[in-house]
Wavefront OBJ file of the C-alpha trace (Angstrom):
o trace
v -66.171 117.447 69.253
v -62.911 118.254 68.513
v -61.458 115.598 66.184
v -59.716 114.034 69.041
v -63.025 113.176 70.706
v -65.071 112.064 67.620
v -61.826 109.395 67.292
v -62.184 108.385 70.955
v -66.116 107.934 70.485
v -64.665 105.301 67.726
v -62.233 103.525 69.119
v -64.552 103.375 71.884
v -67.593 101.909 69.940
v -65.521 99.263 68.324
v -64.241 98.007 71.643
v -67.541 97.449 72.650
v -68.694 96.110 69.147
v -65.794 93.931 69.781
v -66.947 92.389 72.879
v -70.444 91.564 71.560
v -68.907 89.891 68.916
v -66.709 87.920 71.223
v -69.561 86.795 73.334
v -71.149 85.217 70.461
v -68.344 83.390 69.402
v -67.099 82.330 72.710
v -70.419 80.862 73.293
v -70.361 79.015 69.897
v -67.170 77.678 70.676
v -67.545 76.846 74.176
v -64.952 79.273 74.752
v -65.119 79.893 79.237
v -62.471 82.286 79.708
v -63.254 84.254 76.386
v -67.124 84.342 77.407
v -65.717 85.472 80.902
v -63.603 87.927 79.057
v -66.856 89.765 78.319
v -68.448 90.832 81.189
v -66.900 92.508 84.733
v -67.231 89.555 87.341
v -69.771 91.822 89.076
v -71.754 92.627 86.860
v -75.621 91.888 87.187
v -77.469 89.842 85.289
v -80.990 89.350 84.508
v -81.845 86.848 82.102
v -85.305 86.488 84.038
v -84.368 82.777 84.864
v -81.241 83.909 86.415
v -80.908 86.525 88.326
v -77.219 87.436 89.864
v -73.663 88.296 89.070
v -72.178 87.651 85.918
v -69.873 85.621 87.763
v -72.325 83.407 89.147
v -74.243 83.162 85.494
v -71.079 81.981 83.390
v -70.992 78.474 84.773
v -74.736 78.336 84.289
v -74.888 79.601 80.361
v -72.055 77.591 79.606
v -73.963 74.508 80.894
v -76.989 75.116 79.062
v -74.572 75.535 75.690
v -72.991 72.604 76.561
v -76.499 70.673 76.708
v -76.437 71.617 72.569
v -74.176 69.402 70.175
v -74.707 72.512 68.155
v -75.515 76.178 68.633
v -75.426 79.163 67.119
v -75.300 83.007 68.599
v -75.771 86.168 65.961
v -76.384 90.014 66.867
v -77.537 93.148 64.914
v -75.806 95.661 64.855
v -75.308 97.224 68.015
v -76.802 100.569 68.828
v -74.128 102.450 71.071
v -74.937 105.669 73.587
v -71.761 106.716 75.148
v -72.615 108.269 78.382
v -68.649 109.333 79.253
v -65.437 107.785 78.648
v -66.084 105.070 80.916
v -69.984 104.161 80.837
v -72.106 103.459 77.845
v -75.706 101.807 77.319
v -76.327 99.899 74.308
v -78.997 97.621 72.793
v -78.768 95.034 69.882
v -81.382 92.228 69.062
v -80.189 88.894 68.349
v -81.144 85.644 67.332
v -79.720 82.220 69.267
v -80.454 78.266 68.292
v -79.591 74.986 69.474
v -79.468 71.608 68.105
v -79.710 68.489 70.655
v -79.446 64.961 69.460
v -82.273 62.703 70.934
v -80.453 61.535 73.774
v -79.230 64.995 74.886
v -82.036 65.849 76.282
v -84.237 67.075 73.485
v -87.998 66.897 73.649
v -89.514 63.610 72.843
v -90.883 63.131 69.117
v -94.708 63.576 70.221
v -93.803 67.077 71.603
v -91.344 68.128 68.644
v -94.968 67.965 66.337
v -93.235 65.315 64.042
v -92.980 61.329 63.761
v -89.430 60.396 64.811
v -86.173 60.897 66.680
v -84.457 63.428 64.903
v -82.613 66.264 66.257
v -84.609 69.154 67.225
v -83.826 72.366 68.756
v -85.455 76.061 69.109
v -84.540 79.604 67.763
v -84.769 82.371 69.796
v -85.318 86.045 69.503
v -84.975 88.949 71.605
v -82.990 92.045 72.427
v -79.959 92.360 75.075
v -79.966 95.748 77.127
v -76.674 95.969 78.497
v -74.524 99.050 80.235
v -71.088 99.083 79.407
v -67.866 100.117 81.633
v -64.118 100.781 80.709
v -62.093 100.073 84.082
v -58.637 99.225 84.453
v -57.412 95.797 84.253
v -54.029 93.734 83.417
v -52.119 97.020 82.976
v -54.446 99.224 81.179
v -58.178 99.917 80.318
v -60.847 97.688 79.405
v -64.302 97.817 78.054
v -66.744 94.983 79.415
v -70.226 94.626 80.011
v -71.198 95.782 83.612
v -75.400 95.365 83.797
v -77.375 92.770 81.220
v -80.758 92.630 80.648
v -81.885 90.066 78.335
v -85.886 89.822 77.068
v -86.758 87.141 75.144
v -89.673 88.188 71.959
v -90.176 84.928 70.539
v -89.363 81.499 69.996
v -89.701 78.993 66.927
v -88.892 75.077 67.439
v -86.590 73.287 65.200
v -87.290 69.781 64.254
v -85.466 66.960 62.119
v -82.311 68.910 62.042
v -79.011 66.961 60.278
v -77.850 64.856 62.656
v -73.953 65.667 61.791
v -73.296 62.464 60.231
v -71.997 62.800 56.420
v -75.072 63.503 53.739
v -74.049 62.280 50.200
v -77.012 64.214 48.689
v -75.825 67.469 50.352
v -71.889 67.025 51.519
v -71.170 69.912 53.296
v -69.034 69.876 56.656
v -70.786 69.724 59.757
v -69.193 70.426 63.211
v -70.152 69.377 66.211
v -68.548 71.433 69.135
v -69.362 69.330 72.693
v -66.304 70.824 74.534
v -63.879 73.258 75.007
v -60.722 72.793 72.514
v -62.157 72.032 69.238
v -59.707 71.754 66.628
v -60.916 74.433 64.184
v -61.634 77.287 66.668
v -59.021 80.250 66.455
v -58.673 82.863 69.205
v -59.003 86.056 67.547
l 1 2 3 4 5 6 7 8 9 10 11 12 13 14 15 16 17 18 19 20 21 22 23 24 25 26 27 28 29 30 31 32 33 34 35 36 37 38 39 40 41 42 43 44 45 46 47 48 49 50 51 52 53 54 55 56 57 58 59 60 61 62 63 64 65 66 67 68 69 70 71 72 73 74 75 76 77 78 79 80 81 82 83 84 85 86 87 88 89 90 91 92 93 94 95 96 97 98 99 100 101 102 103 104 105 106 107 108 109 110 111 112 113 114 115 116 117 118 119 120 121 122 123 124 125 126 127 128 129 130 131 132 133 134 135 136 137 138 139 140 141 142 143 144 145 146 147 148 149 150 151 152 153 154 155 156 157 158 159 160 161 162 163 164 165 166 167 168 169 170 171 172 173 174 175 176 177 178 179 180 181 182 183 184 185 186 187 188
């Protein structure tokens, strides 16, 4: 491999990693356009409960995210195999959490395993098996997901989560991102 080929590979891998990071941030901040920029519209998506194209999936996943008052996504370091300067396969592990108020679709307290009406949610662990393609877009070439399969490995319930009200004993700020365009969101 020449130095130029090695540099091209590093640049491609960084661009792919940037897409994966953008995927998490745009879900958490409810950035519809940012989320769409992670996928080619015709990307084949398989989440088990949904199979179809990215264009069809984006309204579904954003509605799921909007059902939580708080959400958090984190991915492991992505393993990337470049097949060519236009195609790559990736795998990474991910964790996601969503927290809901009792009146926002959370399970009743009796199903949460605790007495009371505290906020609750779940933490999910799984893996993303993705194919990436670099295609011409908006005057240049861009890497995006062209195929995704998500595999759920485990799930743990979260009960009695902080409601978002100020806690004088532990006064850390808490964001409730309920719709797109939150004042703290920075496009990076």
